[in-house]
N, C-alpha and C positions, 0 to 999 in steps of 0.2 A: 777319219774323223780328226780335225784339230783339237788340241786338248782346249780344255776351257778355264782359264784362270779363276782360281776358287776366289769367291766373294771375301771381302774384308767386314765382319759383323759390326755395324755402328750402331750404334747404341741412340735411338731419337729423344731428343729432349722436347718433350712438349711444355715446357715452363715458358719458352717465348717462341712465336713464331718465327723470327728472322734464324735463329740458330737452328731448328727444326729443318727449315728449308736449307741452309746451306749444308747441312749433312746429308741429306738425301742427295743432293747434285754431285757430293763428292762419289758417293755409293752409286749412282749410273755413269759416271766416268770408268771407274774401275772393272765394269761388266759390258766388254766390247760382245756383240753380238756377231757371235761365229755361226750359230745355226739356229734353228726353230727353237731349242731348248733355252739358249741363251735370250730368245725374242721375249719367251714366256718369262723369265726372270725379269727383263727388264721394264717388261708391261707391270711386275708385281710393283718393281721399284717406283714408276710413274704414278701408279695409284695409291702408295705411300706417301707419295710428294703431295698430292692433289689433298690427302687427308690431312696434311700438314698445314695446309691453306688455311684450317678452319681456325675459329677463334679459343683461344686459350680458355678454362673455366673463368679466372680471374677477369678477362674483357669479357666475357659473357656478361656475368654477375652486374658489371655496370648499367645503370639507367640514368639514362637522357632526362632532367627534367626538366619540361618545358615551361616557360615561363607564361606567368599568367596574361590571358589577353584580356583588354579592355571589357570585352563582353562578359568574360566568364568573373571579372572582378565586380561588374555592375550587378550582375546575379546573385552573386553571393552578397553584396550590399542589402538587396531587396530581400533575400531572404532573413536576415539579420533583422530589418525593418519589421517584417512580418511576425518574426519571435516575438520582438517587443511589442507589436498591437496585440499578440496572443496572452499579454500579463494583464490585461485591461479586462478582470473579470467584474460580471455584471452578477450577482450575488442571488439574481431571481434566475438565473439559468441552472442555479446550483438543484442537486435532490436533498430532498430533506430525509434524513432516518432518525428513528425514534423520537416521532412526533404523530401525533394524532392527526390522522388525513383530514377530519372535519375542520380543523385549523388552520389547514398550509394555505388555503386560499384567504383567507382574512390577513394572514401574516404577510403575503404575496401584496396584497393590494395596499399596505399601509404603509406610510411614508421612513421608512427605514434606508438607512444607508451607509455605507461601509468604504469612508474616505480612508482609513489607518490600514486597510487592508490593500485597495490599489497604490497607495503610496507606497507600503514595503515592499509589493511586487513590482513597483515599477522604478523606484529611486533607494530603497532601504534595504534592510536586511535580507531579503528574499529576492532582492534585483538581479544581482549578479554571481549566480550561481551554476556551477557546472552539472550538478544533479537538479531533476527535475523536482520541484514542488507538488505534493500532493494536498488536496482539500476536501475537507465532508463540513456537512452543514446539519446541524441538529437544532433544537429550540430550549430554551428554558423560561419557566415562570416567574414574572416579577411582579409585585403588587405596586400597580400605576398609580402615581400621586394623583391625589385631586390638586386643583387649582390654589386651593389655601394648604397645598401641603402635606394635608392628611394621606394615612395609605388608603388607594382605592381599590379598585377591582383587578383580582390576579388574570393576567394576561402574558402569554407566550411572545417570548422575542426572538431571532434569528441568532444563533453562532455558529461561527465558522473556524474549524481547527485547520490549521497549516502544519502539514510532515514534512521535514526534511531528514534525510538519511543516505547513508551508503547503500543499503538496501532498499527496496522498496517495501510499500506496508502488504502482509500479506491479503489474498485473495478470501480472507475467511469474516462472518458475521456470526454474531451469537444473539441467540432470542430472548431476550432478558424479560417475559413476563411475568406479572405477580399471581398468576394462578397457583391453586393449591399444589394440585400432582407436579406442574412444571417445576416448579421450586423444589420441590422434594426430590426430585431427579437432579438437579442440579447441585444438591448440596452433599452427594458424594464424589463430586468433582473437587478437588482445591480448589481452583480457579473459580469454582463457584458457577459453570458453564459447562454447556456443550457446543463448540463453535461447528459450523459446517461452512461451506463452500459457498460463496457469492452468487452462483449461475442458480441455486435453487430458488433464490427468491428475485432473479432477474438484475439484478445489481455486477458492477464493476467499476474498475478505477477505468478510467476513459479519458483521452486527453481532450483539453478544453481547449474548444476553437469558438471564439466569438462569432455571433452571425454577421457582423459587418465586415469580417474578411472570411468567412467561410468559404466563397468562390475562388478568391486567391491562394487560399491553404490550397485547395483540391486541387491545384496546378503544379504542386511542389511535394506531393505525398511521397514520403519515404526520402525526401531530401532535408525535410524539417523534423528537428528534435523538438517534440510538443515540452514548453517550458513550466506549462502547469497541468494535472491530471485532476479530476473529479470523479467523485462516488457518486454513480450515474445510474439510470435505468437502464439496462442494456438490452432490453426487450422494446416492443414498440409500446405506444400509448394506449393502442385498443387492448393489449393483453392486460395493460394495468386497469381498464376501464372495466373490462369483464370481470374483475377477480371477485369471488361472491364477499357477502358481508366477514363470512369467519374467516377467507384468506389475507381481506385488508384488514383486520382486526390484528393478524398475528402479524403484519409485515410491519404495525404500528411499534411493536415493540422489538424491531429490528438494529444491531446497534454493531459498529466494526469491530472487529477482535482482532488483536495482538498479544503476543506471550513476551514481554518486555523480562529480561533475566532477574533485574531487580526486583520485579513482582513476583515472578515465579519462583526465586529461592525464598522470599519471605513466606510462600503456603506452607498450610500445616496442613496432614495427613486428615482426611474428613473424618469426624466421630459420627459413629452410628447409632442414634439414641431412640428413632423412631421408625416404622414401618407402617407400611397400607397396602392392602391387597384384598382382592374380592376370596370370600370363604363361603362353599356350598356343603350341605348335611341335609341327608334324607330331602332333597330337591328345594330347599328354602335357601334362596340367596341371600348374601349379605358383606357389609363391605367391613373389615377389620382396620381400626386404627389404634395402633399399639404406640405410645409415647411415654417413653422413660422420665423425660423430663416434665411431664405432668403429672407423676407420680405414680401412671400405670405398674402394677405387678402381677404376675401371673397367678399367684395366690386370691387374689381377689378381682382381677380382672375376669379371668375366665366364667367364675360363676353369675357375676353381674350381668357378663355379655349374653349367657345362654337364657338368663332371664330375660334381659331386654327382648331380644329378639326371637323369644317364645321357642328354644332348641331343646331336643333331647337331652338329658342329661350325660347320654353317651356322646354327645359332642365334645365333651371337656378335653377329652386325651386327643382327638385327632386336632382339636383347636390348638391346643400346647404346641403339638407337634409343628402346626402350621405356622405359629408367631415363631419358634424356633430357627424354622428352616427359611423365613423371610430374611431373619436376623444374619445367616450367616449368607445368604445369597449379598445381603445387602453389603456385607463385611466383605465378601469375596470382590466387590464392584470399587467400591473403596479400594481397597490393596491395589487391582488394577490400573484405575485412575492415577495413583500414586505413582506407579512404576513407571506407567506413559508419561508423565511429566517430569521426573527424572530425567528420562531417557532422554528427550525431546530437549530440554537444558543442556545436557551434555552434547549433544549434536551442535547446539547453538555455540557452546565453546570450543568444539573441534573444528568448525569450520570458521570460525570468525566473525561467527554473526551476531554473537554476544558482544564483543567492543563496539560492532558497530552502532548497535541498537543503543548501548549507554552512550554512546556521543551523539544520538539522538534530538535533533533540536524541536521542539515541539511548541508552538504558536496558538494563542486563543484571541480570537477577535470578534469584540462586541459592535454594534450599531451604535451611531446618534439617531437621534428622533426629535423632531422639532417642536413637539409637545413637552418632553419630561426627559431626564437624564437618567439614563440605566448604570451610570458608575458606581453607586451605593449597592448595587446587586451583582457586580462583576466578582466573579471566583473563578480560582487557577483549577479546579477539578475539571477534567473532560468527563472519565468514566470510569472504573474501575479495572480497567483494562490497559488504555492509556496512562492513568495516573492523573497526575496533575502538572500545569505549565510553572517554569520557574514565571516570578512575580514581574522581573523585569520583561518577561513574552510575553503579557497581558497588554493587549490594546483595544484603542476604541472608547466607546463612552460619549458622554456629551451631548449637548443638545445641539440640533442643526443650524437653529436659528443663531445661536451664542457664537457657533464657531463663525459664521457669516459676517455677524456684526463685528468681531474682534478682526478678521480679514478686514472689512472696511474701513474699519479703522485705522488699520494698519497702513491700508493704499492710500487714504485721502489726505489732502494737505493740512498742516497744523492751524488750527483757530489761531486768531488773533491773542486772544488769551495767553496760548500756548506757544506763540513766538515771543510774547512780552515777558513771558518767566523765563524761555530760555536765553535773551536777552539779559 
C-alpha cells in the first residue's frame, strides 16, 4: 500500500469568505487520493469547504432596509391624520367622578363648551407630545349670577383635569365619603385615605376614540398609539343602571388617587385621639365613642357611660380595658400606615418614578357658558392627592357669546368711522 503524504494543518480563517475558500483549496491539492482512506480525507476537506461558503457573522448581521413604498407612506399619513382627529375631545363623552349622579344629566344638557381644551389638544401645549394625555372630569359648585349681577342659585359646572407625565397615572381611586365611620378610619392614614383598585368600581384609564372616527380606528387596532386616555366606565351601561341606591351613593364619592412625592413627604404620622367600637356587657349592646379632643377622660367617662346606658357597676373595669385596647389597636394601625407610606416613597425614589412625578404637568380646564362667566370661580385646586395646578396652566372661563362676538368683530371689515380714524 502506497504511503500517504500527511496533510498540512491549515487554519481556516472565518473572518472573510474569500480567505477561507482559498485556504481550503490548498488543503485539497495536498491530499492525493491514493486509497479509500484518502477518499474519506478528501470528503472531509470538501465538506469544510462547503461550510466556508456560509456568510460570516458580520455579514449576517447586516439588514437591508427597504425603501418605503408609496402605499406604506400613504398608510402612515392616514394613521397620523386619525391620531389628529382623536384629539378632538367632546366633553360629553367623558365620565364624571366625584359628582352627585342626579346632577349629571342636567350638566350634560346645559350649554357648556370647552374651546380651551380642544385648542390645547389640537394646536397648543398638549398637541405635540410624545406621551399621551390623561383626562378626568369632575364638577365644582358655583353661585350662578343673576342678570343684575347678584349671586343666584348654586349649580355644578364641569371641570376637566389633564395629566401629562413620563409615568401613567395609577389605576387607583379613593372613596372620600364624609360619613362619620369612614372618616374615622381614614384618619389613621397619613394621606387621609385608603386607596383601592379602579376595577372594584368598574373604572379604568381607557383610550379616547371619538364617535365619528370609531369605525376607522378599529381598522388600525394595535397600530395607532392613542394620544388621549380618559377615566371611563369599563363595564356595560346596564351594570351602572343596575346599581343599588347605596352603591350609587358610594360611587358619588370616588376620586382618582395618586401619591405625589412632594405631598407624601409633607404628611405627618396620624395622631390617635379618639376611638369608636361596639361594647357588650351582660347582653346589653352599646357603642363607645371616646374622644380626647372633646375632653373625655377615663375617670369621668366610665361612670357617666355606665349610668347613661344603665349598665352594672361591674362593667367599669371591662369598659376601661376595652377603651385602652381600642387605643392600642388604633396606634398599631397608625404606625403600620406610616411605615407603608415611607416604604412606598422610597420605592418611588429608587425606581426614578419620584423624579418623573415631580416633573408632571397638570392642567385644569373650565367651560364657557352663554349666560354667565365662570372665571371668578376658577380655582387651582384639583383635589388633595393631585394638589394644585400652576396658575399658568389654568384654562377656560369666559362667556360663549362674548367669545363669538369678539371673533365676529375681528373677522368683520372695519366700519367707515374706524377707517377715518385709521387715515
